[in-house]
DRENKOL-352060 format. One record per residue (C-alpha): residue in three letters; x, y, z; chain. Coordinates in nm, 2 decimals, m for minus. Layout:
N
NODE  aa   east  north     up ch
NODE Ala      X      Y      Z  A
...
END
This chain:
158
NODE  aa   east  north     up ch
NODE Met  12.02  m6.31 m13.38  A
NODE Arg  11.97  m6.68 m13.28  A
NODE Arg  12.25  m6.65 m13.02  A
NODE Val  12.08  m6.34 m12.87  A
NODE Arg  11.75  m6.52 m12.84  A
NODE Ile  11.90  m6.83 m12.69  A
NODE Thr  12.10  m6.63 m12.44  A
NODE His  11.79  m6.42 m12.36  A
NODE Gly  11.60  m6.74 m12.28  A
NODE Leu  11.89  m6.86 m12.07  A
NODE Ala  11.87  m6.53 m11.88  A
NODE Leu  11.49  m6.50 m11.86  A
NODE Val  11.40  m6.85 m11.73  A
NODE Pro  11.64  m6.88 m11.43  A
NODE Thr  11.57  m6.51 m11.34  A
NODE Gly  11.20  m6.58 m11.34  A
NODE Leu  11.25  m6.89 m11.13  A
NODE Leu  11.46  m6.70 m10.88  A
NODE Ala  11.21  m6.41 m10.86  A
NODE Gly  10.93  m6.66 m10.82  A
NODE Ala  11.11  m6.86 m10.54  A
NODE Phe  11.19  m6.54 m10.35  A
NODE Ala  10.84  m6.41 m10.40  A
NODE Tyr  10.68  m6.73 m10.28  A
NODE Gly  10.91  m6.72  m9.98  A
NODE Ala  10.82  m6.36  m9.90  A
NODE Ala  10.44  m6.41  m9.95  A
NODE Asn  10.40  m6.76  m9.80  A
NODE Leu  10.69  m6.89  m9.61  A
NODE Val  10.77  m6.58  m9.40  A
NODE Pro  10.41  m6.54  m9.28  A
NODE Thr  10.41  m6.91  m9.20  A
NODE Phe  10.74  m6.88  m9.01  A
NODE Asn  10.58  m6.60  m8.81  A
NODE Ala  10.27  m6.80  m8.73  A
NODE Val  10.43  m7.11  m8.58  A
NODE Pro  10.61  m7.15  m8.25  A
NODE Ile  10.98  m7.03  m8.27  A
NODE Glu  11.12  m7.38  m8.22  A
NODE Met  10.92  m7.51  m8.52  A
NODE Arg  11.03  m7.21  m8.73  A
NODE Leu  11.39  m7.27  m8.65  A
NODE Asp  11.38  m7.63  m8.73  A
NODE Phe  11.20  m7.57  m9.06  A
NODE His  11.41  m7.27  m9.15  A
NODE Thr  11.73  m7.47  m9.10  A
NODE Ala  11.60  m7.76  m9.31  A
NODE Leu  11.48  m7.53  m9.59  A
NODE Met  11.81  m7.34  m9.61  A
NODE Arg  11.99  m7.67  m9.64  A
NODE Met  11.78  m7.75  m9.94  A
NODE Asn  11.78  m7.40 m10.09  A
NODE Gly  12.16  m7.35 m10.08  A
NODE Ile  12.25  m7.51 m10.41  A
NODE Thr  11.94  m7.43 m10.61  A
NODE Val  11.91  m7.06 m10.51  A
NODE Gln  12.28  m7.00 m10.56  A
NODE Gly  12.28  m7.18 m10.89  A
NODE Ala  11.98  m6.97 m11.01  A
NODE Met  12.15  m6.65 m10.90  A
NODE Ala  12.48  m6.75 m11.08  A
NODE Val  12.30  m6.85 m11.41  A
NODE Ser  12.08  m6.54 m11.40  A
NODE Thr  12.37  m6.31 m11.35  A
NODE Leu  12.61  m6.46 m11.60  A
NODE Ser  12.35  m6.51 m11.87  A
NODE Ser  12.22  m6.15 m11.83  A
NODE Phe  12.57  m6.02 m11.86  A
NODE Ala  12.63  m6.24 m12.16  A
NODE Leu  12.31  m6.10 m12.32  A
NODE Ala  12.44  m5.75 m12.26  A
NODE Ala  12.77  m5.85 m12.43  A
NODE Leu  12.57  m5.97 m12.74  A
NODE Thr  12.35  m5.67 m12.77  A
NODE Arg  12.38  m5.30 m12.82  A
NODE Gly  12.21  m4.98 m12.72  A
NODE Arg  11.91  m4.99 m12.49  A
NODE Ala  11.90  m5.37 m12.49  A
NODE Arg  12.26  m5.38 m12.36  A
NODE Ala  12.18  m5.14 m12.08  A
NODE Val  11.86  m5.34 m11.99  A
NODE Ala  12.04  m5.67 m11.99  A
NODE Ala  12.33  m5.53 m11.79  A
NODE Ser  12.09  m5.38 m11.54  A
NODE Ala  11.92  m5.72 m11.50  A
NODE Gly  12.26  m5.88 m11.44  A
NODE Ala  12.35  m5.61 m11.18  A
NODE Leu  12.02  m5.67 m11.00  A
NODE Thr  12.06  m6.05 m10.98  A
NODE Phe  12.42  m5.99 m10.86  A
NODE Thr  12.28  m5.76 m10.60  A
NODE Ala  12.04  m6.03 m10.49  A
NODE Phe  12.34  m6.26 m10.45  A
NODE Leu  12.53  m6.00 m10.24  A
NODE Ile  12.22  m5.94 m10.02  A
NODE Thr  12.19  m6.32  m9.97  A
NODE Arg  12.56  m6.38  m9.91  A
NODE Phe  12.62  m6.10  m9.67  A
NODE Gly  12.27  m6.05  m9.53  A
NODE Asn  12.07  m6.37  m9.52  A
NODE Val  12.34  m6.63  m9.50  A
NODE Pro  12.51  m6.51  m9.18  A
NODE Ile  12.17  m6.49  m9.01  A
NODE Asn  12.09  m6.84  m9.14  A
NODE Ser  12.41  m6.96  m8.97  A
NODE Arg  12.28  m6.81  m8.64  A
NODE Ile  11.94  m6.97  m8.69  A
NODE Lys  12.10  m7.31  m8.74  A
NODE Gln  12.28  m7.26  m8.40  A
NODE Trp  11.96  m7.15  m8.23  A
NODE Ala  11.78  m7.46  m8.36  A
NODE Ala  12.04  m7.67  m8.18  A
NODE Thr  12.03  m7.47  m7.86  A
NODE Ala  11.79  m7.18  m7.80  A
NODE Pro  11.73  m6.84  m7.96  A
NODE Pro  11.87  m6.54  m7.79  A
NODE Ala  11.66  m6.27  m7.62  A
NODE Asp  11.69  m6.04  m7.93  A
NODE His  11.59  m6.32  m8.18  A
NODE Ala  11.28  m6.13  m8.30  A
NODE Glu  11.49  m5.83  m8.41  A
NODE Ile  11.74  m6.06  m8.59  A
NODE Leu  11.47  m6.25  m8.77  A
NODE His  11.31  m5.92  m8.87  A
NODE Arg  11.65  m5.82  m9.02  A
NODE Trp  11.65  m6.15  m9.21  A
NODE Glu  11.30  m6.07  m9.35  A
NODE Met  11.42  m5.72  m9.46  A
NODE Phe  11.71  m5.88  m9.65  A
NODE Asn  11.47  m6.13  m9.80  A
NODE Asp  11.24  m5.85  m9.91  A
NODE Ala  11.53  m5.67 m10.07  A
NODE Arg  11.66  m5.97 m10.26  A
NODE Thr  11.30  m6.05 m10.37  A
NODE Leu  11.26  m5.70 m10.51  A
NODE Thr  11.59  m5.70 m10.69  A
NODE Ala  11.52  m6.04 m10.85  A
NODE Ala  11.17  m5.94 m10.95  A
NODE Ala  11.30  m5.62 m11.10  A
NODE Ala  11.56  m5.81 m11.30  A
NODE Phe  11.28  m6.05 m11.43  A
NODE Val  11.07  m5.75 m11.53  A
NODE Leu  11.36  m5.60 m11.72  A
NODE Leu  11.43  m5.92 m11.91  A
NODE Thr  11.06  m5.97 m11.98  A
NODE Ala  11.03  m5.62 m12.11  A
NODE Leu  11.33  m5.68 m12.33  A
NODE Ala  11.17  m6.00 m12.47  A
NODE Leu  10.85  m5.81 m12.54  A
NODE Ala  11.04  m5.53 m12.72  A
NODE Ala  11.24  m5.79 m12.92  A
NODE Asn  10.91  m5.93 m13.05  A
NODE Arg  10.82  m5.59 m13.19  A
NODE Ala  11.15  m5.52 m13.37  A
NODE Pro  11.43  m5.74 m13.50  A
NODE Ala  11.69  m5.82 m13.23  A
NODE Pro  12.03  m5.67 m13.29  A
NODE Glu  12.32  m5.91 m13.33  A
END
């Protein structure tokens, strides 16, 4: 029971931080990006992605692995919920890796040169990927939180 609780905490905290970081970005950074001149956005976006690279990837990895570990330690509905949370954070990773990261590479190039004529469409696509990964991370956090609340009502299975 103790291993389950510790593992659950190891899954819940980084998943909450990941969901919070993505939600903050979607609610605050993206509207700010859209409110400033494109050159400022590109410079800031490039600097932000350089800082986010390790922390966001680390949070996604810990969230995914610890959720799957929790699934391995539990049974029944708890196993399905934990595995679903792991699948959701892994989905956030895939969206980031194959959606946001390639566009971030283009943004880095634009910051050094100039954005192409279709930059608004490409930036909109980045925002859609950002919204999708925000929703998947938030859903994973909700699942792990619900699982924690349910565990407080009944003894956790070994």
